[in-house]
C-alpha positions as CSV (number, residue, x, y, z in Angstrom):
1,M,-2.9,-9.3,36.8
2,P,-5.9,-8.0,34.9
3,D,-7.0,-10.1,31.9
4,A,-6.2,-7.4,29.5
5,E,-2.5,-7.2,30.6
6,R,-2.3,-11.0,30.6
7,D,-3.5,-11.1,27.0
8,L,-0.8,-8.6,26.0
9,L,1.9,-10.7,27.5
10,R,0.8,-14.1,26.3
11,P,3.1,-16.0,23.9
12,V,2.0,-14.6,20.6
13,A,4.8,-15.6,18.2
14,R,4.3,-19.4,18.4
15,A,0.7,-19.4,19.6
16,L,-1.4,-21.9,17.7
17,P,-2.7,-21.7,15.1
18,F,-0.6,-18.5,14.4
19,G,2.7,-20.3,14.5
20,R,1.7,-23.2,12.2
21,A,0.1,-20.9,9.7
22,V,3.1,-18.6,9.4
23,L,5.6,-21.4,9.2
24,A,3.5,-23.0,6.4
25,A,3.4,-19.6,4.7
26,H,7.1,-19.3,5.0
27,E,7.8,-22.7,3.5
28,R,5.3,-21.9,0.7
29,F,7.0,-18.6,0.0
30,L,10.4,-20.2,-0.3
31,G,9.1,-22.8,-2.6
32,T,6.7,-20.9,-4.8
33,G,7.3,-17.2,-4.1
34,S,3.7,-16.8,-2.9
35,A,3.4,-14.8,0.3
36,R,-0.2,-15.5,1.0
37,G,-1.3,-15.8,4.7
38,V,1.1,-13.2,6.3
39,R,0.9,-9.5,7.0
40,D,1.7,-7.2,4.2
41,V,4.7,-5.8,6.0
42,V,6.1,-9.3,6.4
43,A,5.4,-10.4,2.9
44,D,7.1,-7.3,1.4
45,S,10.1,-7.8,3.7
46,W,10.4,-11.5,2.7
47,R,10.5,-10.4,-0.9
48,R,13.2,-7.9,-0.3
49,S,15.2,-10.4,1.7
50,L,15.0,-13.0,-1.1
51,R,16.0,-10.4,-3.7
52,S,19.0,-9.5,-1.5
53,G,20.2,-13.0,-1.5
54,V,19.8,-13.7,2.2
55,D,20.1,-17.5,2.9
56,P,17.1,-18.5,5.1
57,D,19.0,-21.5,6.4
58,H,22.4,-19.9,6.9
59,P,22.1,-16.2,7.6
60,A,25.4,-14.5,8.0
61,P,25.1,-10.8,9.1
62,P,28.6,-9.5,8.7
63,V,30.3,-7.7,11.6
64,A,30.7,-4.4,9.8
65,L,32.3,-2.6,12.8
66,A,34.6,-4.2,15.4
67,D,36.9,-3.4,18.2
68,A,38.5,0.0,17.9
69,D,36.5,1.0,14.9
70,L,33.2,0.3,16.7
71,Q,34.4,2.2,19.8
72,A,35.4,5.2,17.8
73,Y,32.2,5.2,15.8
74,R,30.0,4.9,18.9
75,A,31.8,7.7,20.6
76,E,30.8,10.1,17.9
77,H,27.3,8.8,17.1
78,P,24.4,11.1,18.2
79,L,22.6,8.1,19.7
80,R,25.3,7.9,22.4
81,H,23.2,10.5,24.2
82,A,20.2,8.1,24.1
83,L,21.8,5.4,26.2
84,P,20.9,6.7,29.7
85,L,17.3,7.3,28.6
86,V,17.0,3.8,27.1
87,R,18.5,2.2,30.1
88,G,16.3,4.1,32.6
89,L,13.0,4.0,30.7
90,L,13.1,0.6,29.1
91,L,15.9,-1.7,30.2
92,D,15.9,-1.1,33.9
93,A,12.3,0.1,34.6
94,A,10.2,-1.8,32.1
95,V,11.3,-5.0,30.3
96,G,13.4,-6.7,33.0
97,E,14.8,-10.2,32.5
98,G,14.4,-12.2,29.4
99,F,15.0,-9.3,26.9
100,L,17.7,-7.5,25.1
101,V,17.6,-3.8,24.1
102,A,19.6,-2.7,21.1
103,L,20.4,0.5,19.3
104,T,21.4,0.5,15.7
105,D,22.6,3.2,13.3
106,A,20.8,4.2,10.2
107,D,22.3,1.4,8.2
108,G,21.1,-1.3,10.7
109,R,24.5,-1.9,12.4
110,L,24.1,-2.9,16.0
111,L,25.9,-0.2,18.0
112,W,24.8,-1.3,21.6
113,V,23.2,-4.5,22.8
114,A,22.4,-4.9,26.5
115,G,20.1,-6.9,28.7
116,D,19.7,-10.5,29.9
117,P,23.1,-12.3,29.7
118,A,21.5,-15.6,28.9
119,V,19.5,-14.1,26.0
120,R,22.5,-12.3,24.8
121,R,24.5,-15.5,24.7
122,A,21.7,-17.3,22.9
123,V,21.3,-14.7,20.1
124,E,25.1,-14.4,19.6
125,G,24.7,-17.8,17.8
126,V,22.6,-16.1,15.1
127,G,25.0,-13.1,14.7
128,F,23.1,-10.7,16.9
129,V,26.2,-9.0,18.2
130,E,27.5,-5.4,18.5
131,G,28.9,-4.2,15.2
132,A,26.9,-6.7,13.1
133,A,24.8,-5.5,10.2
134,W,21.1,-6.3,10.8
135,D,19.6,-4.5,7.9
136,E,17.3,-6.6,5.8
137,R,19.9,-7.0,3.0
138,H,22.2,-8.9,5.4
139,A,19.9,-10.4,8.0
140,G,16.5,-10.7,6.3
141,T,13.2,-9.8,8.0
142,N,13.8,-8.5,11.5
143,A,12.3,-5.7,13.5
144,P,15.1,-3.1,13.5
145,G,16.1,-3.9,9.9
146,T,12.5,-3.8,8.6
147,A,11.7,-0.7,10.6
148,L,14.6,1.1,8.9
149,A,13.6,-0.3,5.5
150,T,10.0,0.9,5.9
151,G,10.5,4.0,8.1
152,R,7.9,2.9,10.7
153,D,7.5,0.9,13.9
154,V,7.6,-2.8,13.3
155,Q,7.0,-6.0,15.2
156,V,8.3,-9.3,13.9
157,L,6.9,-12.3,15.6
158,G,8.8,-15.6,15.7
159,P,8.2,-17.4,12.4
160,E,7.7,-14.1,10.5
161,H,11.5,-13.8,10.5
162,F,13.0,-14.7,7.1
163,A,15.9,-16.7,8.5
164,R,14.9,-19.9,10.2
165,A,17.6,-19.5,12.9
166,V,15.9,-16.3,14.2
167,Q,12.4,-17.7,14.2
168,P,12.5,-18.7,17.9
169,W,12.7,-15.0,18.7
170,S,10.4,-12.0,18.5
171,C,11.2,-8.3,18.4
172,T,9.8,-4.8,18.4
173,A,11.5,-1.8,16.9
174,A,11.0,1.9,16.4
175,V,12.9,4.2,14.1
176,L,14.8,7.1,15.9
177,R,14.9,10.4,14.0
178,D,16.7,13.6,14.4
179,P,14.8,17.0,14.6
180,A,14.9,17.2,10.8
181,G,13.1,13.9,10.5
182,R,16.1,11.9,9.2
183,A,16.6,8.4,10.6
184,L,19.5,8.1,13.0
185,G,18.9,4.4,13.7
186,A,16.5,2.1,15.5
187,L,15.5,1.1,19.0
188,D,14.9,-2.6,19.3
189,V,13.7,-5.1,22.0
190,T,14.4,-8.8,21.3
191,G,13.3,-11.8,23.4
192,R,10.8,-14.6,23.3
193,D,7.1,-14.2,22.5
194,A,6.4,-11.3,24.9
195,A,8.9,-9.1,23.0
196,G,6.3,-9.0,20.3
197,S,3.3,-8.0,22.5
198,A,1.2,-4.9,22.2
199,L,2.5,-3.7,25.5
200,M,6.1,-3.9,24.3
201,L,5.2,-1.9,21.3
202,S,3.8,0.8,23.5
203,L,6.9,0.8,25.7
204,V,9.3,1.0,22.7
205,R,7.3,3.8,21.1
206,A,7.3,5.8,24.4
207,T,11.0,5.4,24.8
208,A,11.7,6.4,21.2
209,A,9.6,9.5,21.7
210,A,11.6,10.4,24.8
211,V,14.9,9.9,23.0
212,E,13.8,12.1,20.1
213,A,12.6,14.8,22.5
214,D,16.0,14.8,24.2
215,L,17.7,15.1,20.8
216,R,15.5,18.2,20.0
217,A,16.4,19.7,23.3
218,R,20.1,19.2,22.7
219,V,19.8,20.9,19.3
220,L,18.1,23.9,20.8
221,A,20.6,24.1,23.6
222,A,23.5,24.0,21.2
223,G,22.1,27.0,19.2
224,A,24.5,26.3,16.4
225,P,24.1,25.5,12.7
226,G,25.5,22.0,13.3
227,G,22.4,21.2,15.5
228,A,20.4,18.4,14.0
229,G,22.9,17.9,11.2
230,A,25.7,17.3,13.5
231,A,23.5,14.7,15.3
232,A,23.0,12.9,12.0
233,G,26.4,13.3,10.5
234,T,28.2,10.6,12.4
235,G,25.8,7.9,11.3
236,A,26.5,5.8,8.3
237,G,24.8,7.3,5.3
238,A,24.5,10.6,7.0
239,G,25.1,13.6,4.8
240,T,26.8,16.2,6.8
241,A,30.3,16.9,7.9
242,G,31.6,16.2,11.3
243,P,34.1,18.3,13.2
244,G,36.8,19.8,11.0
245,A,34.9,18.8,7.8
246,A,34.2,21.2,5.0
247,G,31.6,23.7,6.1
248,A,32.4,23.5,9.8
249,G,32.1,26.8,11.6
250,V,30.1,28.5,8.9
251,R,26.9,30.4,9.6
252,A,24.6,28.1,7.7
253,R,24.6,24.7,6.2
254,L,22.7,23.1,3.3
255,E,21.9,19.4,3.0
256,V,21.0,18.0,-0.4
257,L,22.0,14.4,-0.2
258,R,18.8,13.0,1.2
259,P,15.4,12.3,-0.3
260,G,13.4,15.5,-0.5
261,S,14.1,19.0,-1.6
262,G,16.9,19.9,0.8
263,V,17.2,21.1,4.3
264,L,18.7,24.4,5.5
265,H,20.3,24.8,8.9
266,T,20.8,28.3,10.2
267,P,21.9,29.5,13.7
268,G,19.2,29.7,16.3
269,A,16.5,28.2,14.1
270,A,14.9,24.8,13.5
271,P,16.0,23.0,10.4
272,R,13.9,24.1,7.4
273,A,12.8,22.0,4.5
274,L,13.3,24.0,1.3
275,A,11.3,24.1,-1.9
276,L,13.2,22.3,-4.6
277,R,14.0,25.4,-6.6
278,H,15.4,27.1,-3.6
279,A,17.6,24.2,-2.7
280,E,18.8,24.2,-6.3
281,L,19.6,27.9,-6.2
282,L,21.5,27.7,-2.9
283,L,23.5,24.7,-4.1
284,L,24.5,26.3,-7.3
285,L,25.6,29.5,-5.6
286,A,27.6,27.5,-3.0
287,E,29.3,25.7,-6.0
288,H,30.1,29.1,-7.6
289,P,31.3,31.3,-4.8
290,R,32.3,34.0,-7.2
291,G,28.7,34.5,-8.2
292,L,26.5,33.8,-11.2
293,H,24.6,36.2,-13.4
294,A,20.9,35.8,-14.0
295,D,21.5,34.4,-17.5
296,E,24.0,31.8,-16.2
297,L,21.6,30.7,-13.5
298,A,18.9,30.4,-16.1
299,V,20.9,27.9,-18.0
300,L,21.9,26.0,-14.9
301,L,18.4,25.8,-13.5
302,H,16.3,24.7,-16.4
303,P,16.9,22.4,-19.4
304,G,15.4,24.9,-21.8
305,A,16.8,28.0,-20.0
306,M,14.6,30.3,-17.9
307,S,14.1,33.9,-18.5
308,D,16.1,36.4,-16.5
309,V,12.9,37.7,-15.1
310,A,12.0,34.2,-13.8
311,V,15.4,33.9,-12.2
312,R,15.1,37.2,-10.4
313,A,11.7,36.3,-9.1
314,E,13.0,33.0,-7.7
315,V,15.9,34.7,-6.0
316,S,13.5,37.2,-4.5
317,R,11.4,34.4,-3.1
318,L,14.5,32.7,-1.8
319,R,15.5,35.8,0.1
320,R,12.1,36.1,1.7
321,A,12.1,32.4,2.6
322,G,15.7,32.0,3.7
323,G,16.6,35.3,5.1
324,P,19.8,37.2,4.2
325,L,21.6,34.2,2.5
326,V,21.9,35.8,-0.9
327,A,23.7,39.1,-1.2
328,Q,22.2,42.2,-2.8
329,S,24.7,42.0,-5.6
330,R,25.1,41.4,-9.3
331,P,26.2,38.7,-10.1
332,Y,24.2,36.8,-7.5
333,R,26.3,35.3,-4.8
334,L,26.0,34.1,-1.2
335,A,26.2,36.7,1.5
336,A,28.3,34.4,3.7
337,A,29.9,31.0,3.4
338,L,27.4,28.1,3.2
339,G,28.5,24.7,4.2
340,T,27.1,21.8,2.2
341,D,27.1,18.0,2.7
342,V,28.4,17.8,-0.9
343,A,31.6,19.7,0.2
344,A,31.9,17.3,3.2
345,V,31.9,14.3,0.9
346,R,34.6,15.9,-1.3
347,E,36.7,16.7,1.7
348,A,36.7,13.0,2.9
349,L,37.6,11.9,-0.6
350,A,40.4,14.4,-0.8
351,A,41.8,13.0,2.5
352,G,41.6,9.5,1.1
353,D,39.0,8.5,3.7
354,V,36.6,6.4,1.6
355,R,34.7,5.1,4.7
356,A,34.0,8.7,5.9
357,A,33.0,9.7,2.4
358,L,30.4,6.9,2.3
359,D,29.2,7.9,5.8
360,R,28.5,11.4,4.4
361,Y,27.1,10.2,1.1
362,P,23.6,8.6,1.6
363,G,22.6,9.0,-2.0
364,P,22.5,11.3,-5.1
365,V,22.3,15.1,-5.0
366,L,18.7,16.3,-5.0
367,P,17.5,13.2,-6.9
368,R,14.2,14.9,-8.0
369,S,16.0,17.9,-9.6
370,R,16.3,18.1,-13.4
371,A,18.3,21.3,-13.3
372,P,21.3,20.9,-15.6
373,G,23.7,22.5,-13.1
374,V,22.5,20.2,-10.3
375,E,22.7,17.1,-12.6
376,Q,26.4,18.1,-13.2
377,V,27.1,18.2,-9.5
378,R,25.1,15.0,-8.9
379,D,26.9,13.0,-11.6
380,A,30.4,14.3,-10.7
381,L,30.0,13.5,-7.0
382,A,28.6,10.0,-7.7
383,S,31.4,9.3,-10.1
384,D,34.0,10.5,-7.6
385,V,32.6,8.3,-4.8
386,R,32.4,5.3,-7.0
387,A,35.9,5.7,-8.3
388,A,37.2,5.9,-4.7
389,V,35.2,2.8,-3.7
390,L,36.6,0.8,-6.6
391,H,40.1,1.6,-5.6
392,A,39.5,0.6,-1.9
393,T,41.3,-2.4,-0.6
394,D,38.8,-3.0,2.3
395,P,36.0,-5.4,1.2
396,A,33.7,-3.9,3.8
397,V,33.8,-0.5,2.0
398,L,32.9,-2.2,-1.3
399,E,30.0,-4.1,0.3
400,R,28.6,-0.9,1.8
401,W,28.6,0.6,-1.7
402,L,27.0,-2.5,-3.2
403,D,24.3,-2.5,-0.5
404,R,23.0,0.8,-1.8
405,D,20.6,1.4,-4.7
406,E,23.4,3.1,-6.7
407,G,25.8,0.2,-6.3
408,G,23.6,-2.9,-6.3
409,E,24.4,-3.8,-9.9
410,D,27.9,-2.4,-10.1
411,W,29.6,-5.2,-12.0
412,Q,33.1,-3.9,-11.3
413,A,32.5,-3.5,-7.6
414,W,31.2,-7.1,-7.3
415,E,34.3,-8.3,-9.2
416,R,36.5,-6.3,-6.8
417,V,34.9,-8.0,-3.8
418,V,35.6,-11.4,-5.4
419,A,39.2,-10.4,-5.9
420,L,39.7,-9.2,-2.3
421,T,37.9,-11.9,-0.4
422,P,39.1,-15.5,0.3
423,P,37.2,-18.2,-1.6
424,G,34.7,-19.9,0.7
425,S,34.0,-16.8,2.7
426,A,30.4,-15.5,2.9
427,S,31.4,-12.2,1.2
428,H,33.1,-14.1,-1.7
429,A,30.2,-16.4,-2.2
430,R,27.7,-13.5,-2.1
431,A,29.7,-11.6,-4.7
432,A,30.2,-14.6,-7.0
433,G,26.5,-15.3,-6.8
434,R,25.5,-11.8,-7.7
435,L,27.9,-11.8,-10.6
436,D,26.4,-15.1,-11.8
437,L,22.9,-13.4,-11.6
438,L,24.2,-10.4,-13.6
439,V,25.6,-12.7,-16.3
440,R,22.3,-14.5,-16.7
441,R,20.5,-11.1,-17.0
442,L,22.9,-10.0,-19.7
443,G,22.8,-13.3,-21.5
444,A,26.5,-13.9,-21.2
445,G,28.2,-17.3,-20.6
446,P,29.4,-17.9,-17.1
447,A,32.5,-19.8,-18.4
448,A,33.9,-16.5,-19.6
449,H,33.8,-15.1,-16.0
450,P,35.7,-17.4,-13.6
451,W,35.2,-15.5,-10.4
452,R,34.4,-18.5,-8.3
């Protein structure tokens, strides 16, 4: 073997003095909060892990999906198409024995784990099993979880893991994205030191590129407005409807529940990122199918009200950019039905399917918009989702809400988890601990809140 290849495959995670230095840095961080002596990506991840309450000595990634739920979820997830490619390009042809290959969804849940049976049995002891949540908030620093948290390829080498039980292992992960650039999940290789080599990073990146190219080809072959959105809509946190959901079968579809200005899907065309004002206009017209006059749009689009002339100019620009979506009519209205991910969330809520609603609700409506009409839609949808979550009887649903930025400090939701989980369970302890933290922040006395 050439020297260069041997260097790539040498044991990097525990190589001295690397291993001793990182282990010392880890102990110093847990004791003092100082993350000196480690890579920035690791230091930032350790801080996030600590803030999330991950126990470095007793990590407990919850099994968020099991048995029939996991099977049904995987059968609809767009990354099911990636399995043959991953097996052929990475598992069978490249990494061989001593490694596991895993695919997660966008929330870090392990959908598929395959590879060396001995390695698989060993990592089951730290909770690395299909259906488990390996996002940073539950498992601490790890390659797939940190890749999804940062949006980029990540390697975590041995003692760089936040949880001590995972420190004998190394891993490399790449984020997998749909044609619109949204994260569908992560591709991960886990093993001993060679799993964190430069060669492994190249293999994982190449396989991820092949998977994403295959997804693009499938979207083009489908030639339907569901295209990329349908690929993303089955993942947790995805913001589009699945089969039979609101907006299914329409000529075009608008997504406004992800960071950015909105994405428009039209038949036979690639997904198109919209200017914020155009996304606002389309959303408001979709919310008011009977149409809106220029003066009504002016009030809904701008806190101080726009002029009618400015509204007409924006609608003209939208017609040029988006094609014949807006009819040549007064009042302004859509030329044909436009599906939205907002409508998909509402449909799931109306059906009483809170889990599906959360799957379709990754976050607020057009978070950068200050248009009063959009703020009304945003606040109403967030309120409806939260109300449904608080009435849920499944602790896993509540925990999914609490793991999001919107729900992280939702006092009532934490109390609901305490009420629904048995004392002594990991979920109960986590919720009680978070309530204690909220009490200290608010300056209240813990004796008045006996949730333990």
